[in-house]
N, C-alpha and C positions, 0 to 999 in steps of 0.2 A: 217653421217647417209646415208645408201644406200637406193636407191629406188627399189621397187619391180616392175618388169615389168610383165604385165599380158599377158599371152599367149592367142591370139585370139581364138585358138581352144578350150580353156577351159572356154570361156565366158558362162555365165548363159543362158541356153536355156530352153525351155519348157521341163519338165521332161517327158521322154517317158513312155508309159503305162507299168505297171509291167507285165513281162512275166511269164506265168505259167511254172512250172517245168516239163511239160510233162504229168501230170496226167489228164489234161483236165476237172477236176471237178470244179464246181462252188465253190467259196469261200464266206465267210461271207461278204467280201468287195463287191463282185459281187451282192449279195442279197441286201446289203445296198444301193448301187448305184441305183439299179432297183427300190427300194422302196422309195428312197429319204430321207434316214435316215443314221445314223452312224452305223458302225459295232458293236459298244457297244450296241446300241439299239436293233439290231437284236439278239445279244447274250443274252441280258436281256429277250427278248421275248421268246427265245428258252428255257431258264431256268425257267422263271416265267411269263407266258403270261398275268396274271392279273395285273401286274405292268405297262403295256404299254397301252396307250390310245386306245380305240376301233378302231378309224379311222386308227391309225398308225398300229395296229395289222392287220387290213384288208389289208393294203398295203404290209406289210411284208409277210403275208400268200400268197398273189398273187405273190409276187416276188419269194418266195420259190418254188411255183409251176412252175413259168415261167423258172427259172434258173435250176431247178432240184437239188437244194442243198440237200446234205445228210451229216449229221454231221459225222466227223471222230472220232470215240471213242478213238482210240489210241492217236491221237493228243490231245484230251481233257484230257486224263489221263496224258500225258506228261506235259501239261501246268499246270495241277493242282498238279503235284507232286505225284500222286497216281498210278504210273505205275507199 
């Protein structure tokens, strides 16, 4: 049985922050981090605000304003298969 040698350059390090792809727009993840919730919660709030707790909704609204998030309709259509 052979042993696998680990390359020190591939050792597990802290993962770097995700780089934006040049558009510079805020993402759902940016809003979620700002509000202290998950991206799924932000998405749920955008689709149906009534299903999110009032305190959480206030934090998300503040984060939306702070980050300047604008939903990308084309991305939403692609994700939903209605393009």
